[in-house]
Structures are given as C-alpha cells and as structure tokens.
GUSE-39661 format. One record per atom (N, C-alpha, C): residue number from 1; residue in one letter; x, y, z; atom name. Coordinates in pm, whole numbers. Example, Ala and Ser with C-alpha at 12.3 -4.5 7.8 and 13.67 -1.06 7.14 Angstrom:
seq:1; type:A; X:1319; Y:-569; Z:780; atom:N .
seq:1; type:A; X:1230; Y:-450; Z:780; atom:CA .
seq:1; type:A; X:1320; Y:-330; Z:780; atom:C .
seq:2; type:S; X:1285; Y:-225; Z:708; atom:N .
seq:2; type:S; X:1367; Y:-106; Z:714; atom:CA .
seq:2; type:S; X:1290; Y:3; Z:787; atom:C .
END
This chain:
seq:1; type:X; X:2167; Y:-1459; Z:-113; atom:N .
seq:1; type:X; X:2130; Y:-1392; Z:-10; atom:CA .
seq:1; type:X; X:1974; Y:-1360; Z:11; atom:C .
seq:2; type:X; X:1921; Y:-1350; Z:-135; atom:N .
seq:2; type:X; X:1781; Y:-1328; Z:-142; atom:CA .
seq:2; type:X; X:1696; Y:-1439; Z:-73; atom:C .
seq:3; type:X; X:1748; Y:-1566; Z:-128; atom:N .
seq:3; type:X; X:1683; Y:-1674; Z:-76; atom:CA .
seq:3; type:X; X:1670; Y:-1700; Z:92; atom:C .
seq:4; type:X; X:1799; Y:-1655; Z:132; atom:N .
seq:4; type:X; X:1819; Y:-1675; Z:278; atom:CA .
seq:4; type:X; X:1737; Y:-1582; Z:339; atom:C .
seq:5; type:X; X:1736; Y:-1450; Z:303; atom:N .
seq:5; type:X; X:1637; Y:-1342; Z:351; atom:CA .
seq:5; type:X; X:1481; Y:-1398; Z:352; atom:C .
seq:6; type:X; X:1454; Y:-1447; Z:244; atom:N .
seq:6; type:X; X:1306; Y:-1499; Z:237; atom:CA .
seq:6; type:X; X:1288; Y:-1612; Z:331; atom:C .
seq:7; type:X; X:1378; Y:-1703; Z:342; atom:N .
seq:7; type:X; X:1383; Y:-1798; Z:452; atom:CA .
seq:7; type:X; X:1359; Y:-1741; Z:598; atom:C .
seq:8; type:X; X:1432; Y:-1655; Z:624; atom:N .
seq:8; type:X; X:1421; Y:-1585; Z:752; atom:CA .
seq:8; type:X; X:1284; Y:-1506; Z:778; atom:C .
seq:9; type:X; X:1249; Y:-1440; Z:669; atom:N .
seq:9; type:X; X:1120; Y:-1372; Z:668; atom:CA .
seq:9; type:X; X:998; Y:-1454; Z:683; atom:C .
seq:10; type:X; X:1005; Y:-1592; Z:626; atom:N .
seq:10; type:X; X:920; Y:-1696; Z:634; atom:CA .
seq:10; type:X; X:913; Y:-1738; Z:772; atom:C .
seq:11; type:X; X:1020; Y:-1753; Z:838; atom:N .
seq:11; type:X; X:1019; Y:-1795; Z:976; atom:CA .
seq:11; type:X; X:968; Y:-1678; Z:1067; atom:C .
seq:12; type:X; X:988; Y:-1567; Z:1039; atom:N .
seq:12; type:X; X:925; Y:-1452; Z:1115; atom:CA .
seq:12; type:X; X:758; Y:-1470; Z:1102; atom:C .
seq:13; type:X; X:730; Y:-1505; Z:977; atom:N .
seq:13; type:X; X:564; Y:-1511; Z:936; atom:CA .
seq:13; type:X; X:530; Y:-1644; Z:1026; atom:C .
seq:14; type:X; X:609; Y:-1748; Z:1034; atom:N .
seq:14; type:X; X:570; Y:-1873; Z:1099; atom:CA .
seq:14; type:X; X:522; Y:-1851; Z:1255; atom:C .
seq:15; type:X; X:598; Y:-1734; Z:1316; atom:N .
seq:15; type:X; X:560; Y:-1723; Z:1452; atom:CA .
seq:15; type:X; X:441; Y:-1626; Z:1476; atom:C .
seq:16; type:X; X:400; Y:-1579; Z:1349; atom:N .
seq:16; type:X; X:279; Y:-1482; Z:1360; atom:CA .
seq:16; type:X; X:299; Y:-1336; Z:1363; atom:C .
seq:17; type:X; X:422; Y:-1287; Z:1314; atom:N .
seq:17; type:X; X:444; Y:-1153; Z:1325; atom:CA .
seq:17; type:X; X:367; Y:-1086; Z:1231; atom:C .
seq:18; type:X; X:295; Y:-975; Z:1262; atom:N .
seq:18; type:X; X:204; Y:-894; Z:1198; atom:CA .
seq:18; type:X; X:276; Y:-827; Z:1073; atom:C .
seq:19; type:X; X:192; Y:-770; Z:989; atom:N .
seq:19; type:X; X:244; Y:-702; Z:864; atom:CA .
seq:19; type:X; X:333; Y:-575; Z:894; atom:C .
seq:20; type:X; X:305; Y:-493; Z:1000; atom:N .
seq:20; type:X; X:380; Y:-387; Z:1030; atom:CA .
seq:20; type:X; X:527; Y:-428; Z:1074; atom:C .
seq:21; type:X; X:526; Y:-527; Z:1161; atom:N .
seq:21; type:X; X:664; Y:-573; Z:1206; atom:CA .
seq:21; type:X; X:735; Y:-636; Z:1103; atom:C .
seq:22; type:X; X:654; Y:-701; Z:1020; atom:N .
seq:22; type:X; X:735; Y:-770; Z:893; atom:CA .
seq:22; type:X; X:794; Y:-669; Z:811; atom:C .
seq:23; type:X; X:716; Y:-547; Z:781; atom:N .
seq:23; type:X; X:769; Y:-448; Z:701; atom:CA .
seq:23; type:X; X:889; Y:-377; Z:775; atom:C .
seq:24; type:X; X:891; Y:-379; Z:897; atom:N .
seq:24; type:X; X:1017; Y:-330; Z:980; atom:CA .
seq:24; type:X; X:1124; Y:-405; Z:958; atom:C .
seq:25; type:X; X:1095; Y:-540; Z:972; atom:N .
seq:25; type:X; X:1223; Y:-641; Z:943; atom:CA .
seq:25; type:X; X:1274; Y:-643; Z:798; atom:C .
seq:26; type:X; X:1180; Y:-622; Z:706; atom:N .
seq:26; type:X; X:1223; Y:-619; Z:555; atom:CA .
seq:26; type:X; X:1310; Y:-479; Z:557; atom:C .
seq:27; type:X; X:1280; Y:-384; Z:619; atom:N .
seq:27; type:X; X:1337; Y:-244; Z:612; atom:CA .
seq:27; type:X; X:1473; Y:-238; Z:685; atom:C .
seq:28; type:X; X:1514; Y:-348; Z:752; atom:N .
seq:28; type:X; X:1633; Y:-358; Z:829; atom:CA .
seq:28; type:X; X:1629; Y:-333; Z:980; atom:C .
seq:29; type:X; X:1516; Y:-309; Z:1033; atom:N .
seq:29; type:X; X:1507; Y:-272; Z:1181; atom:CA .
seq:29; type:X; X:1560; Y:-381; Z:1259; atom:C .
seq:30; type:X; X:1619; Y:-350; Z:1377; atom:N .
seq:30; type:X; X:1680; Y:-455; Z:1469; atom:CA .
seq:30; type:X; X:1554; Y:-554; Z:1516; atom:C .
seq:31; type:X; X:1597; Y:-677; Z:1502; atom:N .
seq:31; type:X; X:1512; Y:-788; Z:1527; atom:CA .
seq:31; type:X; X:1504; Y:-804; Z:1685; atom:C .
seq:32; type:X; X:1600; Y:-802; Z:1740; atom:N .
seq:32; type:X; X:1619; Y:-807; Z:1879; atom:CA .
seq:32; type:X; X:1709; Y:-720; Z:1960; atom:C .
seq:33; type:X; X:1684; Y:-693; Z:2067; atom:N .
seq:33; type:X; X:1778; Y:-611; Z:2140; atom:CA .
seq:33; type:X; X:1709; Y:-473; Z:2162; atom:C .
seq:34; type:X; X:1776; Y:-350; Z:2185; atom:N .
seq:34; type:X; X:1715; Y:-221; Z:2200; atom:CA .
seq:34; type:X; X:1649; Y:-181; Z:2091; atom:C .
seq:35; type:X; X:1517; Y:-158; Z:2102; atom:N .
seq:35; type:X; X:1439; Y:-112; Z:1985; atom:CA .
seq:35; type:X; X:1398; Y:-235; Z:1881; atom:C .
seq:36; type:X; X:1433; Y:-340; Z:1923; atom:N .
seq:36; type:X; X:1403; Y:-464; Z:1841; atom:CA .
seq:36; type:X; X:1261; Y:-497; Z:1840; atom:C .
seq:37; type:X; X:1216; Y:-569; Z:1722; atom:N .
seq:37; type:X; X:1074; Y:-594; Z:1697; atom:CA .
seq:37; type:X; X:1037; Y:-733; Z:1754; atom:C .
seq:38; type:X; X:1119; Y:-804; Z:1819; atom:N .
seq:38; type:X; X:1076; Y:-933; Z:1883; atom:CA .
seq:38; type:X; X:1110; Y:-927; Z:2032; atom:C .
seq:39; type:X; X:1007; Y:-973; Z:2111; atom:N .
seq:39; type:X; X:1027; Y:-991; Z:2248; atom:CA .
seq:39; type:X; X:1102; Y:-1102; Z:2275; atom:C .
seq:40; type:X; X:1130; Y:-1144; Z:2408; atom:N .
seq:40; type:X; X:1220; Y:-1267; Z:2430; atom:CA .
seq:40; type:X; X:1134; Y:-1401; Z:2400; atom:C .
seq:41; type:X; X:1015; Y:-1390; Z:2425; atom:N .
seq:41; type:X; X:940; Y:-1524; Z:2384; atom:CA .
seq:41; type:X; X:948; Y:-1540; Z:2240; atom:C .
seq:42; type:X; X:909; Y:-1439; Z:2168; atom:N .
seq:42; type:X; X:889; Y:-1433; Z:2014; atom:CA .
seq:42; type:X; X:1037; Y:-1491; Z:1967; atom:C .
seq:43; type:X; X:1135; Y:-1432; Z:2021; atom:N .
seq:43; type:X; X:1273; Y:-1476; Z:1977; atom:CA .
seq:43; type:X; X:1305; Y:-1619; Z:1985; atom:C .
seq:44; type:X; X:1266; Y:-1672; Z:2115; atom:N .
seq:44; type:X; X:1251; Y:-1831; Z:2132; atom:CA .
seq:44; type:X; X:1180; Y:-1885; Z:2006; atom:C .
seq:45; type:X; X:1064; Y:-1840; Z:1989; atom:N .
seq:45; type:X; X:969; Y:-1921; Z:1884; atom:CA .
seq:45; type:X; X:1041; Y:-1896; Z:1746; atom:C .
seq:46; type:X; X:1106; Y:-1776; Z:1721; atom:N .
seq:46; type:X; X:1164; Y:-1748; Z:1583; atom:CA .
seq:46; type:X; X:1283; Y:-1837; Z:1562; atom:C .
seq:47; type:X; X:1366; Y:-1854; Z:1682; atom:N .
seq:47; type:X; X:1490; Y:-1951; Z:1670; atom:CA .
seq:47; type:X; X:1444; Y:-2083; Z:1634; atom:C .
seq:48; type:X; X:1326; Y:-2138; Z:1686; atom:N .
seq:48; type:X; X:1293; Y:-2272; Z:1662; atom:CA .
seq:48; type:X; X:1230; Y:-2291; Z:1519; atom:C .
seq:49; type:X; X:1163; Y:-2197; Z:1478; atom:N .
seq:49; type:X; X:1102; Y:-2181; Z:1335; atom:CA .
seq:49; type:X; X:1231; Y:-2189; Z:1223; atom:C .
seq:50; type:X; X:1315; Y:-2095; Z:1264; atom:N .
seq:50; type:X; X:1430; Y:-2083; Z:1183; atom:CA .
seq:50; type:X; X:1511; Y:-2215; Z:1176; atom:C .
seq:51; type:X; X:1519; Y:-2276; Z:1297; atom:N .
seq:51; type:X; X:1606; Y:-2405; Z:1297; atom:CA .
seq:51; type:X; X:1544; Y:-2505; Z:1208; atom:C .
seq:52; type:X; X:1410; Y:-2513; Z:1222; atom:N .
seq:52; type:X; X:1312; Y:-2617; Z:1128; atom:CA .
seq:52; type:X; X:1344; Y:-2582; Z:987; atom:C .
seq:53; type:X; X:1345; Y:-2449; Z:948; atom:N .
seq:53; type:X; X:1361; Y:-2426; Z:823; atom:CA .
seq:53; type:X; X:1500; Y:-2456; Z:753; atom:C .
seq:54; type:X; X:1597; Y:-2422; Z:841; atom:N .
seq:54; type:X; X:1726; Y:-2417; Z:795; atom:CA .
seq:54; type:X; X:1812; Y:-2555; Z:815; atom:C .
seq:55; type:X; X:1761; Y:-2633; Z:919; atom:N .
seq:55; type:X; X:1860; Y:-2743; Z:959; atom:CA .
seq:55; type:X; X:1959; Y:-2719; Z:1072; atom:C .
seq:56; type:X; X:1971; Y:-2584; Z:1104; atom:N .
seq:56; type:X; X:2081; Y:-2551; Z:1192; atom:CA .
seq:56; type:X; X:2015; Y:-2570; Z:1327; atom:C .
seq:57; type:X; X:2094; Y:-2647; Z:1420; atom:N .
seq:57; type:X; X:2039; Y:-2656; Z:1553; atom:CA .
seq:57; type:X; X:2024; Y:-2539; Z:1627; atom:C .
seq:58; type:X; X:1909; Y:-2534; Z:1716; atom:N .
seq:58; type:X; X:1855; Y:-2425; Z:1781; atom:CA .
seq:58; type:X; X:1976; Y:-2371; Z:1861; atom:C .
seq:59; type:X; X:2046; Y:-2476; Z:1933; atom:N .
seq:59; type:X; X:2156; Y:-2431; Z:2023; atom:CA .
seq:59; type:X; X:2264; Y:-2353; Z:1954; atom:C .
seq:60; type:X; X:2284; Y:-2377; Z:1836; atom:N .
seq:60; type:X; X:2399; Y:-2317; Z:1769; atom:CA .
seq:60; type:X; X:2353; Y:-2172; Z:1735; atom:C .
seq:61; type:X; X:2213; Y:-2140; Z:1720; atom:N .
seq:61; type:X; X:2192; Y:-1992; Z:1720; atom:CA .
seq:61; type:X; X:2196; Y:-1942; Z:1859; atom:C .
seq:62; type:X; X:2165; Y:-2022; Z:1962; atom:N .
seq:62; type:X; X:2188; Y:-1957; Z:2100; atom:CA .
seq:62; type:X; X:2320; Y:-1926; Z:2134; atom:C .
seq:63; type:X; X:2428; Y:-2015; Z:2095; atom:N .
seq:63; type:X; X:2562; Y:-1999; Z:2122; atom:CA .
seq:63; type:X; X:2621; Y:-1883; Z:2036; atom:C .
seq:64; type:X; X:2564; Y:-1819; Z:1954; atom:N .
seq:64; type:X; X:2594; Y:-1716; Z:1867; atom:CA .
seq:64; type:X; X:2541; Y:-1588; Z:1919; atom:C .
seq:65; type:X; X:2469; Y:-1595; Z:2029; atom:N .
seq:65; type:X; X:2406; Y:-1496; Z:2091; atom:CA .
seq:65; type:X; X:2494; Y:-1426; Z:2201; atom:C .
seq:66; type:X; X:2549; Y:-1303; Z:2163; atom:N .
seq:66; type:X; X:2650; Y:-1248; Z:2250; atom:CA .
seq:66; type:X; X:2639; Y:-1104; Z:2238; atom:C .
seq:67; type:X; X:2684; Y:-1028; Z:2345; atom:N .
seq:67; type:X; X:2690; Y:-895; Z:2351; atom:CA .
seq:67; type:X; X:2555; Y:-817; Z:2315; atom:C .
seq:68; type:X; X:2451; Y:-845; Z:2382; atom:N .
seq:68; type:X; X:2320; Y:-799; Z:2335; atom:CA .
seq:68; type:X; X:2254; Y:-895; Z:2229; atom:C .
seq:69; type:X; X:2218; Y:-847; Z:2113; atom:N .
seq:69; type:X; X:2149; Y:-924; Z:2031; atom:CA .
seq:69; type:X; X:2234; Y:-1033; Z:1945; atom:C .
seq:70; type:X; X:2364; Y:-1005; Z:1937; atom:N .
seq:70; type:X; X:2442; Y:-1090; Z:1865; atom:CA .
seq:70; type:X; X:2388; Y:-1117; Z:1726; atom:C .
seq:71; type:X; X:2385; Y:-1243; Z:1667; atom:N .
seq:71; type:X; X:2356; Y:-1273; Z:1540; atom:CA .
seq:71; type:X; X:2200; Y:-1212; Z:1497; atom:C .
seq:72; type:X; X:2129; Y:-1199; Z:1607; atom:N .
seq:72; type:X; X:1977; Y:-1185; Z:1598; atom:CA .
seq:72; type:X; X:1961; Y:-1018; Z:1569; atom:C .
seq:73; type:X; X:2059; Y:-933; Z:1562; atom:N .
seq:73; type:X; X:2066; Y:-811; Z:1535; atom:CA .
seq:73; type:X; X:1968; Y:-733; Z:1422; atom:C .
seq:74; type:X; X:1986; Y:-808; Z:1322; atom:N .
seq:74; type:X; X:1915; Y:-777; Z:1183; atom:CA .
seq:74; type:X; X:1898; Y:-895; Z:1088; atom:C .
seq:75; type:X; X:1818; Y:-881; Z:988; atom:N .
seq:75; type:X; X:1802; Y:-962; Z:895; atom:CA .
seq:75; type:X; X:1937; Y:-1000; Z:828; atom:C .
seq:76; type:X; X:2016; Y:-904; Z:802; atom:N .
seq:76; type:X; X:2150; Y:-917; Z:732; atom:CA .
seq:76; type:X; X:2234; Y:-999; Z:833; atom:C .
seq:77; type:X; X:2255; Y:-973; Z:950; atom:N .
seq:77; type:X; X:2341; Y:-1046; Z:1046; atom:CA .
seq:77; type:X; X:2296; Y:-1196; Z:1063; atom:C .
seq:78; type:X; X:2171; Y:-1232; Z:1057; atom:N .
seq:78; type:X; X:2134; Y:-1371; Z:1037; atom:CA .
seq:78; type:X; X:2163; Y:-1431; Z:918; atom:C .
seq:79; type:X; X:2148; Y:-1348; Z:805; atom:N .
seq:79; type:X; X:2168; Y:-1424; Z:687; atom:CA .
seq:79; type:X; X:2325; Y:-1438; Z:668; atom:C .
seq:80; type:X; X:2425; Y:-1344; Z:723; atom:N .
seq:80; type:X; X:2557; Y:-1364; Z:733; atom:CA .
seq:80; type:X; X:2591; Y:-1493; Z:806; atom:C .
seq:81; type:X; X:2532; Y:-1497; Z:906; atom:N .
seq:81; type:X; X:2566; Y:-1626; Z:1015; atom:CA .
seq:81; type:X; X:2524; Y:-1755; Z:927; atom:C .
seq:82; type:X; X:2400; Y:-1755; Z:860; atom:N .
seq:82; type:X; X:2352; Y:-1876; Z:810; atom:CA .
seq:82; type:X; X:2441; Y:-1907; Z:681; atom:C .
seq:83; type:X; X:2481; Y:-1814; Z:606; atom:N .
seq:83; type:X; X:2575; Y:-1823; Z:486; atom:CA .
seq:83; type:X; X:2700; Y:-1882; Z:515; atom:C .
seq:84; type:X; X:2756; Y:-1844; Z:627; atom:N .
seq:84; type:X; X:2871; Y:-1887; Z:672; atom:CA .
seq:84; type:X; X:2867; Y:-2014; Z:756; atom:C .
seq:85; type:X; X:2753; Y:-2057; Z:787; atom:N .
seq:85; type:X; X:2730; Y:-2185; Z:873; atom:CA .
seq:85; type:X; X:2794; Y:-2297; Z:780; atom:C .
seq:86; type:X; X:2872; Y:-2398; Z:852; atom:N .
seq:86; type:X; X:2917; Y:-2511; Z:799; atom:CA .
seq:86; type:X; X:2823; Y:-2613; Z:727; atom:C .
seq:87; type:X; X:2717; Y:-2622; Z:803; atom:N .
seq:87; type:X; X:2623; Y:-2729; Z:736; atom:CA .
seq:87; type:X; X:2515; Y:-2650; Z:651; atom:C .
seq:88; type:X; X:2576; Y:-2593; Z:548; atom:N .
seq:88; type:X; X:2488; Y:-2508; Z:474; atom:CA .
seq:88; type:X; X:2396; Y:-2592; Z:373; atom:C .
seq:89; type:X; X:2331; Y:-2699; Z:439; atom:N .
seq:89; type:X; X:2243; Y:-2788; Z:361; atom:CA .
seq:89; type:X; X:2101; Y:-2734; Z:388; atom:C .
seq:90; type:X; X:2065; Y:-2612; Z:375; atom:N .
seq:90; type:X; X:1939; Y:-2542; Z:422; atom:CA .
seq:90; type:X; X:1832; Y:-2623; Z:377; atom:C .
seq:91; type:X; X:1722; Y:-2623; Z:439; atom:N .
seq:91; type:X; X:1600; Y:-2675; Z:406; atom:CA .
seq:91; type:X; X:1496; Y:-2592; Z:342; atom:C .
seq:92; type:X; X:1549; Y:-2493; Z:268; atom:N .
seq:92; type:X; X:1475; Y:-2384; Z:201; atom:CA .
seq:92; type:X; X:1392; Y:-2437; Z:111; atom:C .
END
C-alpha cells in the first residue's frame, strides 16, 4: 500500500499541487468533494496523471465516481481501488 500511496502522491505532484496541499493529502484530507483539496479541473488532470502512472484507463476512474467524491474521497480510497483493480500491472 505504501508504494501505491507514493504513486498517488507522485501523480498529485505531477499536476503541480503545492507543498501545503500535498501535506494535507498525506494527512488524509479529502481529495475531492466537500472540503477537498482538488477543484474539478485539477481532478481531471490528476485522473490523467494517475492513469499514466498506473495503466488504469481514465474512464475506469470516472466510472468509479459516484455519490459525491466516490473513489477520489481520499488517498486510502484511491489506494483501495487500485489495489483491487483487475489489471494490477501498475507502471510504478
């Protein structure tokens, strides 16, 4: 899970997230949704960056988006999604 968390954090860094918001992500703050650290444009950029790093199609991330933030609620929810993803041949 640590490698997956580092991959997710690297994807956040890829979109230019600053040190304060990176620290909030590491601390478990919501990534998207009410009080989340990403706005909608940053979320799309993050999905693309994460897709490139993991090999998971961007549309699969979007399909998992439900009831507000869905899989993008936190670092751990994204990690759980990626760990359970059938094509777990991540490009980390």
